[in-house]
Every structure is written in C-alpha cells, then in structure tokens.
C-alpha positions as CSV (number, residue, x, y, z in Angstrom):
1,X,-72.5,21.3,14.1
2,X,-75.6,19.5,12.9
3,X,-75.6,20.1,8.6
4,X,-79.4,21.3,9.7
5,X,-78.3,24.1,12.0
6,X,-75.7,25.3,9.6
7,X,-78.3,25.2,6.6
8,X,-80.8,27.7,8.5
9,X,-77.5,30.1,8.6
10,X,-77.4,30.2,4.8
11,X,-79.7,32.8,2.8
12,X,-80.6,30.4,-0.3
13,X,-78.5,28.8,-3.1
14,X,-75.4,30.1,-3.1
15,X,-76.2,32.7,-0.2
16,X,-73.9,33.3,2.6
17,X,-74.6,35.3,5.8
18,X,-71.2,36.6,7.2
19,X,-70.3,38.4,10.4
20,X,-67.6,41.0,10.5
21,X,-66.0,41.9,13.3
22,X,-62.9,43.3,14.4
23,X,-61.0,45.0,17.3
24,X,-62.9,43.0,20.3
25,X,-59.3,43.4,22.3
26,X,-59.9,40.2,24.7
27,X,-63.8,41.0,24.7
28,X,-66.5,40.1,22.9
29,X,-69.8,41.8,23.4
30,X,-72.3,39.3,23.6
31,X,-74.7,41.5,21.3
32,X,-72.3,40.8,19.1
33,X,-71.8,37.0,19.7
34,X,-75.6,36.7,19.4
35,X,-75.6,38.1,15.8
36,X,-73.1,35.6,14.7
37,X,-75.4,32.7,15.6
38,X,-77.2,33.5,12.4
39,X,-74.2,33.5,10.3
40,X,-72.3,30.6,8.5
41,X,-68.7,32.1,9.0
42,X,-67.6,35.1,11.2
43,X,-64.7,37.1,10.1
44,X,-62.5,39.4,12.4
45,X,-60.1,42.0,11.0
46,X,-58.0,41.6,14.0
47,X,-56.4,42.8,17.6
48,X,-58.6,39.9,19.3
49,X,-56.6,39.8,22.4
50,X,-57.9,36.6,23.3
51,X,-58.7,32.8,22.5
52,X,-61.6,33.4,24.2
53,X,-62.9,35.7,21.8
54,X,-62.0,33.1,19.5
55,X,-64.1,30.3,21.0
56,X,-66.8,32.3,21.5
57,X,-67.3,33.0,17.6
58,X,-66.7,29.5,16.6
59,X,-69.5,28.2,19.2
60,X,-72.1,30.9,17.4
61,X,-70.9,31.0,14.0
62,X,-69.6,27.6,13.5
63,X,-66.9,29.0,11.5
64,X,-64.4,31.8,12.3
65,X,-61.4,33.5,10.4
66,X,-59.3,35.9,11.8
67,X,-56.3,38.2,10.9
68,X,-53.5,39.4,13.3
69,X,-53.6,43.0,14.6
70,X,-51.2,45.4,16.0
71,X,-51.8,44.5,19.4
72,X,-52.2,40.7,18.7
73,X,-48.5,39.9,20.6
74,X,-47.5,37.5,22.7
75,X,-47.2,40.1,26.0
76,X,-50.9,41.2,25.4
77,X,-52.7,37.9,23.9
78,X,-54.7,35.8,26.5
79,X,-54.9,32.3,26.2
80,X,-53.2,29.8,23.8
81,X,-50.0,31.2,22.0
82,X,-51.0,28.4,19.3
83,X,-54.0,30.2,18.6
84,X,-52.1,33.6,18.0
85,X,-49.7,31.7,16.2
86,X,-52.1,30.3,13.6
87,X,-53.6,34.3,12.6
88,X,-52.2,35.3,9.4
89,X,-51.4,39.0,8.5
90,X,-54.1,38.8,5.6
91,X,-56.7,36.4,4.3
92,X,-58.6,36.4,1.0
93,X,-61.8,34.4,1.5
94,X,-63.7,33.4,-1.5
95,X,-67.5,33.9,-0.6
96,X,-70.9,33.8,-3.4
97,X,-70.4,36.6,-5.7
98,X,-66.6,37.8,-4.9
99,X,-63.7,37.7,-2.8
100,X,-63.4,39.2,0.9
101,X,-59.8,40.4,1.7
102,X,-58.9,41.1,5.2
103,X,-56.6,43.0,6.9
104,X,-56.0,44.9,10.1
105,X,-55.6,48.0,8.8
106,X,-52.4,49.0,10.8
107,X,-49.9,48.9,8.2
108,X,-51.8,51.6,5.7
109,X,-51.4,55.3,7.3
110,X,-54.4,56.7,7.6
111,X,-53.7,59.0,4.7
112,X,-55.3,57.9,1.8
113,X,-56.1,54.1,3.3
114,X,-58.8,53.3,0.9
115,X,-57.2,54.0,-2.2
116,X,-54.0,51.7,-0.8
117,X,-56.0,48.9,-0.1
118,X,-57.9,49.0,-3.4
119,X,-54.9,49.7,-5.2
120,X,-53.1,46.8,-3.0
121,X,-56.5,44.1,-3.6
122,X,-57.6,45.6,-6.8
123,X,-59.5,41.8,-7.4
124,X,-61.6,42.1,-4.2
125,X,-65.2,42.2,-4.1
126,X,-64.5,44.3,-0.9
127,X,-61.2,44.9,1.7
128,X,-62.4,44.5,5.8
129,X,-60.0,45.9,7.8
130,X,-59.8,47.4,11.4
131,X,-57.5,49.4,13.7
132,X,-59.4,52.6,13.6
133,X,-62.3,51.3,15.6
134,X,-64.4,53.6,13.8
135,X,-67.5,51.8,11.5
136,X,-66.9,52.7,7.8
137,X,-68.8,51.5,4.6
138,X,-67.1,53.1,1.7
139,X,-68.9,51.7,-1.3
140,X,-68.0,54.3,-4.1
141,X,-65.8,52.3,-5.6
142,X,-66.0,48.6,-7.4
143,X,-63.7,47.7,-4.4
144,X,-65.7,48.6,-1.5
145,X,-63.8,49.2,2.2
146,X,-64.9,48.3,4.9
147,X,-64.4,48.9,8.6
148,X,-67.0,47.2,11.1
149,X,-65.5,49.1,14.0
150,X,-64.6,47.4,17.7
151,X,-66.9,44.7,18.7
152,X,-65.3,45.0,22.2
153,X,-65.7,47.4,25.2
154,X,-62.3,49.3,23.9
155,X,-62.8,52.6,22.5
156,X,-66.3,51.7,20.7
157,X,-67.0,55.5,20.4
158,X,-70.5,55.2,21.8
159,X,-71.1,51.2,21.7
160,X,-70.0,47.7,20.2
161,X,-70.4,47.7,16.5
162,X,-70.4,45.5,14.0
163,X,-71.5,44.5,10.1
164,X,-73.4,41.5,8.8
165,X,-72.9,40.5,5.4
166,X,-75.1,38.6,3.1
167,X,-73.5,37.7,0.1
168,X,-75.0,36.2,-2.9
169,X,-73.9,34.9,-6.5
170,X,-75.5,38.8,-7.8
171,X,-75.8,40.8,-4.8
172,X,-73.7,41.7,-1.4
173,X,-76.0,43.4,1.0
174,X,-74.6,44.8,4.6
175,X,-76.6,45.4,7.4
176,X,-74.4,47.6,9.9
177,X,-75.4,47.2,13.9
178,X,-74.6,49.6,16.9
179,X,-75.1,48.5,20.1
180,X,-75.0,51.7,22.7
181,X,-73.1,51.1,26.0
182,X,-75.0,50.0,28.9
C-alpha cells in the first residue's frame, strides 16, 4: 500500500483509526469491509471462519490482526490451514494511548466475564472479545470491556455490527455501527 494512502487513514500525529469486529463465521458484511477502508488496522476477535475474510480485511485496511475463536477449527475453516494455524488465542496490541487485548471470550463463562477479563488483563486500556454475537461497550471501569457484535451473517440480532476506535495518545473514542439486514 502506498505510504500516502496509509497516511490518509491516520487521524493526526499519534492517532489511529481501528476497526474492531468479530464473529464473521466465514462471511464479512461488505458494509463492514467498507468501513475498514478508513482504518489503519482491523482487529478481529475470533470466529473468523475463512481465509477470505482475512484477505478482504487486509485489502480494505492494509493490516489485520485476529485471534482464534471456538469455531476456528480445521473441520469448519474455509481456506488455507496455514492462515488458521497463524491465529493466536490472545493478542496484546499497543495503540496510541494504551494497550488493546483481544481474546474470543469463549474461555470465560458469561457470568462475571467482564470482571474476569478485567482481572486477567488489569494493565490493558481495553479488552475486546466476541463469542456472544451481541454488541457491548462496558466502559464503567478503567479497563473497558468491548464486544463489537457479529460482523457477518450468523446471529447478528438485527444486522451486522462493528466498532471503530479512534485512539490518540490521550483519548480513545468509539463509534458503533449496525447495518440492518437487507
């Protein structure tokens, strides 16, 4: 990608736009992919489902980081098994203004999930997880716990959704996006 194109995706100075998504299960809603074009990074919180999803996000955003979800297994994965093998369980991503920790969330029971994620990653600015397919922005404590909802077709509960994080060295802002089913 040309340096000028990437520079247009940054906000200013030490700032970055990051697409946060999860639970595509092999199908990326094209409206979510379109949002990625204005981001310097796409971060997928698991249940990716296919190499094609990673390819589409790479084409749109230029850089993609993703974790493995409970459905990201050889028997269900569509595409290169090397792509699947490259997905870690957890990512710790340094961003302007703090660290974003990413996990799928299936290893924590729903009850007390947010408290457990905060206790496990106390030095993070935010923890991103998926699994439930339901969007959540829990910003009531110093460690935010975020779920972007499902960005594909499976169990979207009203339409594909995602978050866009604008991270600067002093502030993080979130914009939620939901695309109603056609």
